[in-house]
C-alpha positions as CSV (number, residue, x, y, z in Angstrom):
1,M,108.6,55.1,85.0
2,K,105.7,56.5,87.1
3,S,103.0,58.6,85.7
4,N,103.1,62.3,86.5
5,L,99.7,62.4,85.7
6,P,98.7,63.3,89.7
7,W,101.0,65.9,90.2
8,I,99.5,67.9,87.4
9,F,96.2,67.2,88.0
10,A,97.2,68.9,91.9
11,G,98.9,71.7,90.4
12,I,96.4,72.5,87.9
13,G,93.9,72.4,91.2
14,A,96.4,74.7,93.1
15,G,96.3,77.1,90.4
16,I,92.5,77.0,90.1
17,A,92.0,77.2,94.2
18,A,94.4,80.3,94.2
19,T,93.0,82.2,91.7
20,W,89.5,81.9,93.6
21,I,90.7,82.8,96.6
22,L,92.3,85.7,95.0
23,M,89.5,86.9,93.0
24,N,87.1,86.8,95.7
25,Q,88.9,88.9,98.6
26,P,86.6,91.6,99.9
27,R,87.2,95.1,98.7
28,A,88.8,98.2,101.3
29,Q,85.8,100.2,102.4
30,T,86.7,102.8,100.3
31,E,86.1,101.4,97.5
32,T,82.7,100.5,98.0
33,G,81.7,103.6,99.5
34,Y,80.8,102.3,103.0
35,D,83.9,104.3,104.8
36,S,82.9,106.5,107.6
37,V,84.5,109.6,107.6
38,E,84.8,108.6,111.9
39,E,86.5,106.0,110.8
40,G,88.7,107.4,108.3
41,A,89.8,109.9,110.8
42,A,90.5,107.6,113.5
43,R,92.7,105.5,111.2
44,T,94.9,108.6,109.8
45,Y,95.2,109.6,113.7
46,G,96.5,106.0,114.3
47,W,99.1,105.6,111.2
48,G,100.4,109.5,112.7
49,G,101.0,107.5,116.6
50,K,102.3,104.8,114.3
51,A,104.4,107.2,112.8
52,R,106.1,109.3,115.5
53,I,106.8,106.2,117.4
54,T,108.9,104.4,114.8
55,G,110.0,107.7,113.5
56,A,111.2,109.0,117.8
57,A,112.9,105.0,117.9
58,R,114.8,105.4,114.5
59,N,116.2,109.0,115.7
60,V,117.5,106.8,119.4
61,V,118.9,104.4,117.3
62,G,120.3,106.9,115.0
63,Q,122.1,108.8,117.6
64,A,123.2,105.6,119.4
65,K,125.3,104.9,115.5
66,E,126.4,108.7,115.5
67,G,127.9,108.4,119.7
68,F,129.3,105.1,119.1
69,G,130.8,106.1,115.5
70,R,132.2,108.6,116.8
71,L,133.6,106.6,119.6
72,A,135.3,103.9,117.7
73,G,136.7,106.5,114.7
74,R,134.2,105.0,112.1
75,D,133.2,107.7,110.1
76,D,130.4,105.9,108.3
77,I,128.6,104.2,111.2
78,A,128.6,108.0,112.9
79,S,127.3,109.5,109.2
80,E,125.3,106.4,109.2
81,G,123.3,107.9,112.4
82,V,123.1,111.0,111.6
83,V,121.1,110.1,108.4
84,D,119.2,107.7,110.2
85,Q,118.3,110.7,112.7
86,A,117.2,113.2,110.0
87,A,114.7,109.6,109.2
88,G,113.1,109.7,112.1
89,S,112.7,113.3,112.4
90,V,110.6,113.7,109.0
91,K,109.2,110.3,109.6
92,N,108.1,111.4,113.3
93,A,107.3,114.5,111.9
94,A,104.6,113.3,109.4
95,G,103.7,111.6,112.1
96,T,102.5,115.0,113.7
97,V,100.6,115.8,110.9
98,A,98.4,113.1,110.3
99,Q,97.3,113.0,113.7
100,A,96.6,116.6,113.0
101,A,95.0,116.2,110.4
102,G,92.5,113.0,112.0
103,Q,92.1,114.8,115.2
104,T,90.8,118.3,112.1
105,I,88.9,115.7,110.4
106,H,87.0,114.7,113.5
107,D,86.5,118.1,114.7
108,L,84.9,118.7,111.8
109,N,83.0,116.4,111.1
110,R,81.1,116.7,114.7
C-alpha cells in the first residue's frame, strides 16, 4: 500500500492557498469610503439599462410563450407566458426607476 502522505500535504497546501486568496480579496470601494457619487450614479444608471433590456426580453419571450400556448391549446404554457410578461414588465419598471435615480444623482452632483 502506497503512502498517502503526499496527497495529505497537497490537500493542506491547497487549503492554505485557497484561504490566503479568499482572505486577501480587495474590498468593495463602498466599504473603503473612496466610491465617488458620480461613479455610484453611473453604476445605478447602467444597472437600470441592463434591467430594462432583460425585462423587455422577458416580456417578448412571455408573449411568444402565451401565443404558442394558446395556439397549441396548452393553458399551462400560456399562463407561464403571462407570468413571464408580468415579471418582464416589473423588471423593466425597476430599470426605469434605477435609470431615473442615477440621472437624478448625476444632476444633483453637478
